[in-house]
Biopython code that builds the backbone (N, CA, C, O; Angstrom):
import numpy as np
from Bio.PDB.StructureBuilder import StructureBuilder

atoms = [
    (1, "UNK", "N", (26.642, -21.624, -132.962)),
    (1, "UNK", "CA", (27.112, -22.896, -132.721)),
    (1, "UNK", "C", (27.971, -23.478, -133.986)),
    (1, "UNK", "O", (27.525, -23.313, -135.122)),
    (2, "UNK", "N", (29.071, -24.084, -133.797)),
    (2, "UNK", "CA", (29.814, -24.485, -134.956)),
    (2, "UNK", "C", (29.283, -25.832, -135.279)),
    (2, "UNK", "O", (28.867, -26.623, -134.432)),
    (3, "UNK", "N", (29.330, -26.071, -136.734)),
    (3, "UNK", "CA", (28.831, -27.396, -137.260)),
    (3, "UNK", "C", (29.906, -28.418, -137.152)),
    (3, "UNK", "O", (31.045, -28.131, -137.523)),
    (4, "UNK", "N", (29.624, -29.585, -136.673)),
    (4, "UNK", "CA", (30.693, -30.625, -136.661)),
    (4, "UNK", "C", (31.284, -30.781, -138.034)),
    (4, "UNK", "O", (30.601, -30.590, -139.041)),
    (5, "UNK", "N", (32.556, -31.130, -138.079)),
    (5, "UNK", "CA", (33.242, -31.332, -139.386)),
    (5, "UNK", "C", (32.699, -32.415, -140.226)),
    (5, "UNK", "O", (32.621, -32.281, -141.447)),
    (6, "UNK", "N", (32.276, -33.611, -139.539)),
    (6, "UNK", "CA", (31.702, -34.647, -140.246)),
    (6, "UNK", "C", (30.304, -34.501, -140.905)),
    (6, "UNK", "O", (29.861, -35.307, -141.723)),
    (7, "UNK", "N", (29.667, -33.414, -140.477)),
    (7, "UNK", "CA", (28.350, -33.007, -141.062)),
    (7, "UNK", "C", (28.488, -32.297, -142.341)),
    (7, "UNK", "O", (29.391, -31.470, -142.469)),
    (8, "UNK", "N", (27.698, -32.540, -143.262)),
    (8, "UNK", "CA", (27.642, -31.783, -144.508)),
    (8, "UNK", "C", (26.633, -30.610, -144.411)),
    (8, "UNK", "O", (25.500, -30.742, -143.948)),
    (9, "UNK", "N", (27.092, -29.570, -144.841)),
    (9, "UNK", "CA", (26.128, -28.371, -144.759)),
    (9, "UNK", "C", (25.413, -28.311, -146.118)),
    (9, "UNK", "O", (26.069, -28.439, -147.152)),
    (10, "UNK", "N", (24.034, -28.111, -146.140)),
    (10, "UNK", "CA", (23.201, -28.094, -147.301)),
    (10, "UNK", "C", (23.213, -26.629, -147.791)),
    (10, "UNK", "O", (22.581, -25.774, -147.171)),
    (11, "UNK", "N", (23.867, -26.356, -148.808)),
    (11, "UNK", "CA", (23.949, -24.965, -149.393)),
    (11, "UNK", "C", (22.952, -24.810, -150.673)),
    (11, "UNK", "O", (23.016, -23.862, -151.456)),
    (12, "UNK", "N", (22.040, -25.863, -150.767)),
    (12, "UNK", "CA", (21.302, -25.799, -151.951)),
    (12, "UNK", "C", (20.262, -24.740, -152.084)),
    (12, "UNK", "O", (19.820, -24.476, -153.202)),
    (13, "UNK", "N", (19.816, -24.075, -150.955)),
    (13, "UNK", "CA", (18.876, -22.992, -151.025)),
    (13, "UNK", "C", (19.517, -21.579, -151.157)),
    (13, "UNK", "O", (18.840, -20.551, -151.182)),
    (14, "UNK", "N", (21.019, -21.609, -151.249)),
    (14, "UNK", "CA", (21.528, -20.430, -151.250)),
    (14, "UNK", "C", (21.933, -20.166, -152.808)),
    (14, "UNK", "O", (22.587, -21.022, -153.402)),
    (15, "UNK", "N", (21.537, -18.983, -153.443)),
    (15, "UNK", "CA", (21.867, -18.757, -154.888)),
    (15, "UNK", "C", (23.308, -18.497, -155.012)),
    (15, "UNK", "O", (23.911, -17.890, -154.127)),
    (16, "UNK", "N", (23.919, -18.957, -156.140)),
    (16, "UNK", "CA", (25.202, -18.767, -156.403)),
    (16, "UNK", "C", (25.296, -17.249, -156.992)),
    (16, "UNK", "O", (24.428, -16.745, -157.705)),
    (17, "UNK", "N", (26.502, -16.604, -156.572)),
    (17, "UNK", "CA", (26.803, -15.184, -157.114)),
    (17, "UNK", "C", (27.025, -15.149, -158.546)),
    (17, "UNK", "O", (27.762, -16.015, -159.018)),
    (18, "UNK", "N", (26.520, -14.311, -159.289)),
    (18, "UNK", "CA", (26.705, -14.068, -160.697)),
    (18, "UNK", "C", (27.846, -13.057, -160.962)),
    (18, "UNK", "O", (28.227, -12.383, -160.005)),
    (19, "UNK", "N", (28.384, -12.901, -162.079)),
    (19, "UNK", "CA", (29.276, -11.825, -162.324)),
    (19, "UNK", "C", (28.741, -10.306, -161.985)),
    (19, "UNK", "O", (29.457, -9.401, -161.555)),
    (20, "UNK", "N", (27.377, -10.217, -162.258)),
    (20, "UNK", "CA", (26.724, -8.992, -161.901)),
    (20, "UNK", "C", (26.860, -8.768, -160.307)),
    (20, "UNK", "O", (27.210, -7.707, -159.790)),
    (21, "UNK", "N", (26.542, -9.885, -159.660)),
    (21, "UNK", "CA", (26.598, -9.723, -158.092)),
    (21, "UNK", "C", (27.931, -9.302, -157.633)),
    (21, "UNK", "O", (28.059, -8.499, -156.709)),
    (22, "UNK", "N", (29.022, -9.877, -158.320)),
    (22, "UNK", "CA", (30.390, -9.462, -157.796)),
    (22, "UNK", "C", (30.688, -8.111, -158.251)),
    (22, "UNK", "O", (31.418, -7.460, -157.504)),
    (23, "UNK", "N", (30.236, -7.496, -159.423)),
    (23, "UNK", "CA", (30.401, -6.233, -159.764)),
    (23, "UNK", "C", (29.804, -5.161, -158.885)),
    (23, "UNK", "O", (30.229, -4.009, -158.793)),
    (24, "UNK", "N", (28.712, -5.705, -158.217)),
    (24, "UNK", "CA", (27.886, -4.683, -157.225)),
    (24, "UNK", "C", (28.519, -4.681, -155.914)),
    (24, "UNK", "O", (28.294, -3.744, -155.148)),
    (25, "UNK", "N", (29.350, -5.714, -155.554)),
    (25, "UNK", "CA", (29.823, -5.837, -154.228)),
    (25, "UNK", "C", (30.787, -4.759, -153.938)),
    (25, "UNK", "O", (31.488, -4.291, -154.836)),
    (26, "UNK", "N", (30.852, -4.333, -152.670)),
    (26, "UNK", "CA", (31.779, -3.314, -152.196)),
    (26, "UNK", "C", (32.154, -3.608, -150.725)),
    (26, "UNK", "O", (31.501, -4.397, -150.042)),
    (27, "UNK", "N", (33.195, -2.962, -150.285)),
    (27, "UNK", "CA", (33.661, -2.956, -148.996)),
    (27, "UNK", "C", (32.785, -2.091, -148.121)),
    (27, "UNK", "O", (32.280, -1.078, -148.604)),
    (28, "UNK", "N", (32.567, -2.443, -146.813)),
    (28, "UNK", "CA", (31.881, -1.594, -145.947)),
    (28, "UNK", "C", (32.723, -0.276, -145.562)),
    (28, "UNK", "O", (33.948, -0.288, -145.446)),
    (29, "UNK", "N", (32.016, 0.723, -145.399)),
    (29, "UNK", "CA", (32.777, 1.922, -145.111)),
    (29, "UNK", "C", (33.067, 2.030, -143.532)),
    (29, "UNK", "O", (32.368, 1.433, -142.713)),
    (30, "UNK", "N", (34.128, 2.817, -143.186)),
    (30, "UNK", "CA", (34.460, 3.121, -141.838)),
    (30, "UNK", "C", (33.102, 3.532, -140.933)),
    (30, "UNK", "O", (32.889, 3.057, -139.817)),
    (31, "UNK", "N", (32.332, 4.375, -141.522)),
    (31, "UNK", "CA", (31.126, 4.753, -140.941)),
    (31, "UNK", "C", (30.213, 3.667, -140.622)),
    (31, "UNK", "O", (29.671, 3.635, -139.518)),
    (32, "UNK", "N", (30.004, 2.792, -141.484)),
    (32, "UNK", "CA", (29.073, 1.674, -141.393)),
    (32, "UNK", "C", (29.760, 0.803, -140.334)),
    (32, "UNK", "O", (29.050, 0.352, -139.435)),
    (33, "UNK", "N", (31.053, 0.525, -140.350)),
    (33, "UNK", "CA", (31.665, -0.377, -139.276)),
    (33, "UNK", "C", (31.428, 0.253, -137.843)),
    (33, "UNK", "O", (31.202, -0.450, -136.858)),
    (34, "UNK", "N", (31.495, 1.569, -137.806)),
    (34, "UNK", "CA", (31.314, 2.312, -136.505)),
    (34, "UNK", "C", (30.029, 2.152, -136.088)),
    (34, "UNK", "O", (29.799, 1.847, -134.918)),
    (35, "UNK", "N", (29.004, 2.344, -137.028)),
    (35, "UNK", "CA", (27.598, 2.119, -136.593)),
    (35, "UNK", "C", (27.319, 0.715, -136.079)),
    (35, "UNK", "O", (26.609, 0.484, -135.100)),
    (36, "UNK", "N", (27.950, -0.227, -136.836)),
    (36, "UNK", "CA", (27.673, -1.675, -136.415)),
    (36, "UNK", "C", (28.185, -1.840, -134.938)),
    (36, "UNK", "O", (27.535, -2.381, -134.044)),
    (37, "UNK", "N", (29.393, -1.319, -134.810)),
    (37, "UNK", "CA", (30.089, -1.594, -133.512)),
    (37, "UNK", "C", (29.134, -0.919, -132.324)),
    (37, "UNK", "O", (28.904, -1.526, -131.278)),
    (38, "UNK", "N", (28.662, 0.268, -132.576)),
    (38, "UNK", "CA", (27.893, 0.923, -131.547)),
    (38, "UNK", "C", (26.633, 0.261, -131.302)),
    (38, "UNK", "O", (26.161, 0.103, -130.176)),
    (39, "UNK", "N", (26.069, -0.143, -132.437)),
    (39, "UNK", "CA", (24.729, -1.045, -132.231)),
    (39, "UNK", "C", (25.056, -2.426, -131.444)),
    (39, "UNK", "O", (24.294, -2.868, -130.584)),
    (40, "UNK", "N", (26.143, -2.997, -131.784)),
    (40, "UNK", "CA", (26.378, -4.207, -131.025)),
    (40, "UNK", "C", (26.684, -3.981, -129.526)),
    (40, "UNK", "O", (26.264, -4.750, -128.662)),
    (41, "UNK", "N", (27.463, -2.853, -129.248)),
    (41, "UNK", "CA", (27.600, -2.569, -127.780)),
    (41, "UNK", "C", (26.331, -2.233, -127.138)),
    (41, "UNK", "O", (26.075, -2.668, -126.015)),
    (42, "UNK", "N", (25.517, -1.482, -127.785)),
    (42, "UNK", "CA", (24.123, -0.983, -127.227)),
    (42, "UNK", "C", (23.304, -2.314, -126.857)),
    (42, "UNK", "O", (22.657, -2.421, -125.815)),
    (43, "UNK", "N", (23.414, -3.350, -127.869)),
    (43, "UNK", "CA", (22.506, -4.463, -127.718)),
    (43, "UNK", "C", (23.135, -5.399, -126.781)),
    (43, "UNK", "O", (22.427, -5.984, -125.961)),
    (44, "UNK", "N", (24.421, -5.596, -126.826)),
    (44, "UNK", "CA", (25.004, -6.740, -125.867)),
    (44, "UNK", "C", (25.806, -6.243, -124.637)),
    (44, "UNK", "O", (26.140, -7.037, -123.758)),
    (45, "UNK", "N", (26.090, -5.021, -124.584)),
    (45, "UNK", "CA", (26.725, -4.419, -123.405)),
    (45, "UNK", "C", (28.223, -4.579, -123.457)),
    (45, "UNK", "O", (28.919, -4.194, -122.517)),
    (46, "UNK", "N", (28.779, -5.185, -124.628)),
    (46, "UNK", "CA", (30.315, -5.193, -124.814)),
    (46, "UNK", "C", (30.600, -5.193, -126.258)),
    (46, "UNK", "O", (29.724, -5.460, -127.081)),
    (47, "UNK", "N", (31.777, -4.906, -126.570)),
    (47, "UNK", "CA", (32.254, -4.815, -127.982)),
    (47, "UNK", "C", (32.239, -6.165, -128.699)),
    (47, "UNK", "O", (32.305, -7.223, -128.072)),
    (48, "UNK", "N", (32.152, -6.100, -130.023)),
    (48, "UNK", "CA", (32.091, -7.492, -130.617)),
    (48, "UNK", "C", (33.318, -8.130, -130.494)),
    (48, "UNK", "O", (34.320, -7.445, -130.292)),
    (49, "UNK", "N", (33.406, -9.534, -130.598)),
    (49, "UNK", "CA", (34.584, -10.199, -130.322)),
    (49, "UNK", "C", (35.587, -9.911, -131.333)),
    (49, "UNK", "O", (35.234, -9.594, -132.469)),
    (50, "UNK", "N", (36.925, -10.005, -130.977)),
    (50, "UNK", "CA", (37.970, -9.616, -131.847)),
    (50, "UNK", "C", (37.995, -10.805, -132.890)),
    (50, "UNK", "O", (37.575, -11.926, -132.602)),
    (51, "UNK", "N", (38.503, -10.481, -134.087)),
    (51, "UNK", "CA", (38.516, -11.468, -135.221)),
    (51, "UNK", "C", (39.983, -11.764, -135.441)),
    (51, "UNK", "O", (40.888, -10.980, -135.156)),
    (52, "UNK", "N", (40.128, -12.887, -135.941)),
    (52, "UNK", "CA", (41.570, -13.351, -136.251)),
    (52, "UNK", "C", (42.181, -14.214, -135.124)),
    (52, "UNK", "O", (41.553, -14.500, -134.104)),
    (53, "UNK", "N", (43.398, -14.595, -135.366)),
    (53, "UNK", "CA", (44.164, -15.531, -134.333)),
    (53, "UNK", "C", (44.316, -14.700, -133.019)),
    (53, "UNK", "O", (44.448, -13.476, -133.022)),
    (54, "UNK", "N", (44.287, -15.470, -131.904)),
    (54, "UNK", "CA", (44.629, -14.764, -130.743)),
    (54, "UNK", "C", (46.098, -14.460, -130.643)),
    (54, "UNK", "O", (46.912, -15.347, -130.901)),
    (55, "UNK", "N", (46.494, -13.226, -130.275)),
    (55, "UNK", "CA", (47.815, -12.717, -130.332)),
    (55, "UNK", "C", (48.494, -13.563, -129.183)),
    (55, "UNK", "O", (47.959, -13.777, -128.095)),
    (56, "UNK", "N", (49.773, -14.028, -129.573)),
    (56, "UNK", "CA", (50.752, -14.654, -128.691)),
    (56, "UNK", "C", (51.645, -13.757, -128.007)),
    (56, "UNK", "O", (51.989, -12.735, -128.603)),
    (57, "UNK", "N", (52.083, -13.990, -126.820)),
    (57, "UNK", "CA", (53.020, -13.156, -126.180)),
    (57, "UNK", "C", (54.321, -13.190, -126.990)),
    (57, "UNK", "O", (54.587, -14.204, -127.636)),
    (58, "UNK", "N", (55.150, -12.127, -126.987)),
    (58, "UNK", "CA", (56.315, -11.994, -127.794)),
    (58, "UNK", "C", (57.245, -13.304, -127.643)),
    (58, "UNK", "O", (57.844, -13.740, -128.626)),
    (59, "UNK", "N", (57.336, -13.865, -126.482)),
    (59, "UNK", "CA", (58.178, -14.931, -126.279)),
    (59, "UNK", "C", (57.749, -16.236, -126.986)),
    (59, "UNK", "O", (58.499, -17.201, -127.136)),
    (60, "UNK", "N", (56.400, -16.166, -127.428)),
    (60, "UNK", "CA", (55.841, -17.405, -128.192)),
    (60, "UNK", "C", (55.688, -17.126, -129.649)),
    (60, "UNK", "O", (55.389, -18.054, -130.402)),
    (61, "UNK", "N", (55.870, -15.912, -130.107)),
    (61, "UNK", "CA", (55.685, -15.636, -131.552)),
    (61, "UNK", "C", (56.748, -16.359, -132.387)),
    (61, "UNK", "O", (57.883, -16.532, -131.942)),
    (62, "UNK", "N", (56.362, -16.787, -133.624)),
    (62, "UNK", "CA", (57.204, -17.488, -134.399)),
    (62, "UNK", "C", (58.090, -16.472, -135.139)),
    (62, "UNK", "O", (57.775, -15.291, -135.285)),
    (63, "UNK", "N", (59.230, -17.033, -135.594)),
    (63, "UNK", "CA", (60.145, -16.064, -136.248)),
    (63, "UNK", "C", (60.391, -16.541, -137.621)),
    (63, "UNK", "O", (60.951, -17.630, -137.751)),
    (64, "UNK", "N", (60.044, -15.863, -138.667)),
    (64, "UNK", "CA", (60.226, -16.338, -140.022)),
    (64, "UNK", "C", (61.688, -16.539, -140.309)),
    (64, "UNK", "O", (62.486, -15.695, -139.902)),
    (65, "UNK", "N", (62.100, -17.593, -140.979)),
    (65, "UNK", "CA", (63.359, -18.079, -141.180)),
    (65, "UNK", "C", (63.418, -18.811, -142.567)),
    (65, "UNK", "O", (62.381, -19.158, -143.134)),
    (66, "UNK", "N", (64.529, -19.009, -143.038)),
    (66, "UNK", "CA", (64.774, -19.788, -144.227)),
    (66, "UNK", "C", (65.922, -20.893, -143.919)),
    (66, "UNK", "O", (67.001, -20.600, -143.404)),
    (67, "UNK", "N", (65.566, -22.123, -144.280)),
    (67, "UNK", "CA", (66.505, -23.136, -143.946)),
    (67, "UNK", "C", (66.564, -24.087, -145.016)),
    (67, "UNK", "O", (65.488, -24.277, -145.583)),
    (68, "UNK", "N", (67.536, -24.721, -145.426)),
    (68, "UNK", "CA", (67.667, -25.704, -146.492)),
    (68, "UNK", "C", (67.685, -27.070, -145.708)),
    (68, "UNK", "O", (68.430, -27.256, -144.745)),
    (69, "UNK", "N", (66.801, -28.018, -146.199)),
    (69, "UNK", "CA", (66.671, -29.253, -145.657)),
    (69, "UNK", "C", (66.750, -30.441, -146.799)),
    (69, "UNK", "O", (66.413, -30.240, -147.966)),
    (70, "UNK", "N", (67.164, -31.510, -146.384)),
    (70, "UNK", "CA", (67.404, -32.564, -147.320)),
    (70, "UNK", "C", (65.994, -32.963, -147.683)),
    (70, "UNK", "O", (65.112, -33.023, -146.826)),
    (71, "UNK", "N", (65.778, -33.248, -149.012)),
    (71, "UNK", "CA", (64.424, -33.627, -149.567)),
    (71, "UNK", "C", (63.823, -34.736, -148.807)),
    (71, "UNK", "O", (62.598, -34.763, -148.681)),
    (72, "UNK", "N", (64.630, -35.737, -148.240)),
    (72, "UNK", "CA", (64.086, -36.733, -147.465)),
    (72, "UNK", "C", (63.449, -36.405, -146.262)),
    (72, "UNK", "O", (62.423, -36.953, -145.858)),
    (73, "UNK", "N", (64.205, -35.293, -145.553)),
    (73, "UNK", "CA", (63.557, -34.843, -144.404)),
    (73, "UNK", "C", (62.211, -34.111, -144.587)),
    (73, "UNK", "O", (61.321, -34.167, -143.738)),
    (74, "UNK", "N", (62.114, -33.436, -145.715)),
    (74, "UNK", "CA", (60.805, -32.695, -146.102)),
    (74, "UNK", "C", (59.874, -33.849, -146.366)),
    (74, "UNK", "O", (58.787, -33.805, -145.791)),
    (75, "UNK", "N", (60.128, -34.848, -147.129)),
    (75, "UNK", "CA", (59.240, -35.915, -147.407)),
    (75, "UNK", "C", (58.699, -36.638, -146.134)),
    (75, "UNK", "O", (57.503, -36.919, -146.050)),
    (76, "UNK", "N", (59.610, -36.945, -145.119)),
    (76, "UNK", "CA", (59.227, -37.435, -143.986)),
    (76, "UNK", "C", (58.187, -36.569, -143.142)),
    (76, "UNK", "O", (57.204, -37.074, -142.600)),
    (77, "UNK", "N", (58.502, -35.224, -143.087)),
    (77, "UNK", "CA", (57.686, -34.379, -142.350)),
    (77, "UNK", "C", (56.344, -34.327, -143.031)),
    (77, "UNK", "O", (55.315, -34.332, -142.355)),
    (78, "UNK", "N", (56.319, -34.278, -144.319)),
    (78, "UNK", "CA", (55.054, -34.160, -144.991)),
    (78, "UNK", "C", (54.076, -35.421, -144.757)),
    (78, "UNK", "O", (52.867, -35.318, -144.548)),
    (79, "UNK", "N", (54.818, -36.657, -144.830)),
    (79, "UNK", "CA", (54.062, -37.876, -144.613)),
    (79, "UNK", "C", (53.530, -37.845, -142.997)),
    (79, "UNK", "O", (52.407, -38.241, -142.684)),
    (80, "UNK", "N", (54.409, -37.369, -142.131)),
    (80, "UNK", "CA", (54.026, -37.477, -140.752)),
    (80, "UNK", "C", (52.812, -36.420, -140.512)),
    (80, "UNK", "O", (51.848, -36.660, -139.785)),
    (81, "UNK", "N", (52.997, -35.288, -141.191)),
    (81, "UNK", "CA", (51.954, -34.320, -141.138)),
    (81, "UNK", "C", (50.718, -34.723, -141.678)),
    (81, "UNK", "O", (49.691, -34.327, -141.126)),
    (82, "UNK", "N", (50.653, -35.461, -142.688)),
    (82, "UNK", "CA", (49.409, -35.907, -143.242)),
    (82, "UNK", "C", (48.782, -36.963, -142.312)),
    (82, "UNK", "O", (47.570, -36.951, -142.099)),
    (83, "UNK", "N", (49.576, -37.848, -141.774)),
    (83, "UNK", "CA", (49.120, -38.836, -140.885)),
    (83, "UNK", "C", (48.490, -38.187, -139.667)),
    (83, "UNK", "O", (47.481, -38.655, -139.139)),
    (84, "UNK", "N", (49.099, -37.118, -139.243)),
    (84, "UNK", "CA", (48.598, -36.535, -137.964)),
    (84, "UNK", "C", (47.515, -35.359, -138.183)),
    (84, "UNK", "O", (46.862, -34.876, -137.258)),
    (85, "UNK", "N", (47.416, -34.972, -139.502)),
    (85, "UNK", "CA", (46.468, -33.980, -139.837)),
    (85, "UNK", "C", (46.864, -32.544, -139.471)),
    (85, "UNK", "O", (46.016, -31.707, -139.161)),
    (86, "UNK", "N", (48.253, -32.269, -139.519)),
    (86, "UNK", "CA", (48.713, -30.944, -139.263)),
    (86, "UNK", "C", (49.559, -30.476, -140.435)),
    (86, "UNK", "O", (49.734, -31.206, -141.411)),
    (87, "UNK", "N", (50.091, -29.246, -140.340)),
    (87, "UNK", "CA", (51.014, -28.870, -141.422)),
    (87, "UNK", "C", (52.572, -29.514, -141.122)),
    (87, "UNK", "O", (53.029, -29.800, -140.015)),
    (88, "UNK", "N", (53.183, -29.641, -142.327)),
    (88, "UNK", "CA", (54.523, -30.236, -142.154)),
    (88, "UNK", "C", (55.479, -29.345, -141.369)),
    (88, "UNK", "O", (56.373, -29.858, -140.696)),
    (89, "UNK", "N", (55.303, -27.929, -141.440)),
    (89, "UNK", "CA", (56.165, -27.063, -140.778)),
    (89, "UNK", "C", (55.953, -27.238, -139.249)),
    (89, "UNK", "O", (56.876, -27.026, -138.461)),
    (90, "UNK", "N", (54.741, -27.622, -138.856)),
    (90, "UNK", "CA", (54.382, -27.890, -137.434)),
    (90, "UNK", "C", (55.216, -29.091, -137.013)),
    (90, "UNK", "O", (55.901, -29.078, -135.991)),
    (91, "UNK", "N", (55.136, -30.102, -137.817)),
    (91, "UNK", "CA", (55.860, -31.320, -137.497)),
    (91, "UNK", "C", (57.429, -30.940, -137.294)),
    (91, "UNK", "O", (58.003, -31.306, -136.269)),
    (92, "UNK", "N", (58.027, -30.284, -138.178)),
    (92, "UNK", "CA", (59.401, -29.921, -138.051)),
    (92, "UNK", "C", (59.618, -29.064, -136.885)),
    (92, "UNK", "O", (60.651, -29.212, -136.232)),
    (93, "UNK", "N", (58.700, -28.132, -136.537)),
    (93, "UNK", "CA", (58.922, -27.211, -135.344)),
    (93, "UNK", "C", (58.899, -28.179, -134.057)),
    (93, "UNK", "O", (59.803, -28.167, -133.221)),
    (94, "UNK", "N", (57.952, -28.885, -133.998)),
    (94, "UNK", "CA", (57.656, -29.891, -132.783)),
    (94, "UNK", "C", (58.883, -30.828, -132.591)),
    (94, "UNK", "O", (59.370, -31.054, -131.483)),
    (95, "UNK", "N", (59.339, -31.352, -133.748)),
    (95, "UNK", "CA", (60.527, -32.179, -133.549)),
    (95, "UNK", "C", (61.664, -31.421, -133.118)),
    (95, "UNK", "O", (62.383, -31.941, -132.265)),
    (96, "UNK", "N", (61.974, -30.206, -133.585)),
    (96, "UNK", "CA", (63.105, -29.418, -133.074)),
    (96, "UNK", "C", (62.995, -28.994, -131.664)),
    (96, "UNK", "O", (63.940, -29.052, -130.878)),
    (97, "UNK", "N", (61.727, -28.533, -131.345)),
    (97, "UNK", "CA", (61.410, -28.226, -129.886)),
    (97, "UNK", "C", (61.559, -29.393, -128.975)),
    (97, "UNK", "O", (62.018, -29.219, -127.846)),
    (98, "UNK", "N", (61.175, -30.659, -129.423)),
    (98, "UNK", "CA", (61.227, -31.875, -128.560)),
    (98, "UNK", "C", (62.839, -32.104, -128.407)),
    (98, "UNK", "O", (63.327, -32.429, -127.325)),
    (99, "UNK", "N", (63.571, -31.919, -129.507)),
    (99, "UNK", "CA", (65.088, -32.244, -129.352)),
    (99, "UNK", "C", (65.708, -31.147, -128.446)),
    (99, "UNK", "O", (66.636, -31.500, -127.719)),
    (100, "UNK", "N", (65.324, -29.942, -128.412)),
    (100, "UNK", "CA", (65.975, -28.942, -127.707)),
    (100, "UNK", "C", (65.709, -28.982, -126.241)),
    (100, "UNK", "O", (66.488, -28.415, -125.475)),
    (101, "UNK", "N", (64.576, -29.666, -125.769)),
    (101, "UNK", "CA", (64.157, -29.678, -124.396)),
    (101, "UNK", "C", (65.052, -30.640, -123.631)),
    (101, "UNK", "O", (64.881, -30.816, -122.425)),
]
sb = StructureBuilder()
sb.init_structure("model")
sb.init_model(0)
sb.init_chain("A")
sb.init_seg("    ")
for serial, (resi, resn, name, xyz) in enumerate(atoms, 1):
    if name == "N":
        sb.init_residue(resn, " ", resi, " ")
    sb.init_atom(name, np.array(xyz, "f"), 0.0, 1.0, " ", f" {name:<3s}", serial, name[0])
structure = sb.get_structure()
C-alpha cells in the first residue's frame, strides 16, 4: 500500500550506508533474476508486474524536439507549472494541444 504524500515516513530505524557498504554492493546476476521470477510465478501464479512507465501507443508517444521560445513564455510556463504542481513542459504541451483542438 502506498504511503500518503502528506505523511512522513520514519526512517530512524534504518542504518545509513557506509562507504564500505557501497563498496560491497553489486548488481544482481541474470541467473538470480531468473530464479526470482520463477519463484514469483510459482508463488503467485503470474509473472511479477512490469516496472517502469506504462507504454503508450505509438500515436500517443512524445517526440523529442528543440524549439526556441521567448524567455517570458518560459517564465510564464514555469510559474503556471509551479502553481499546478506539474512540469513546465507539460504546461506548454497542454497549451499547444488546447490551441490545436
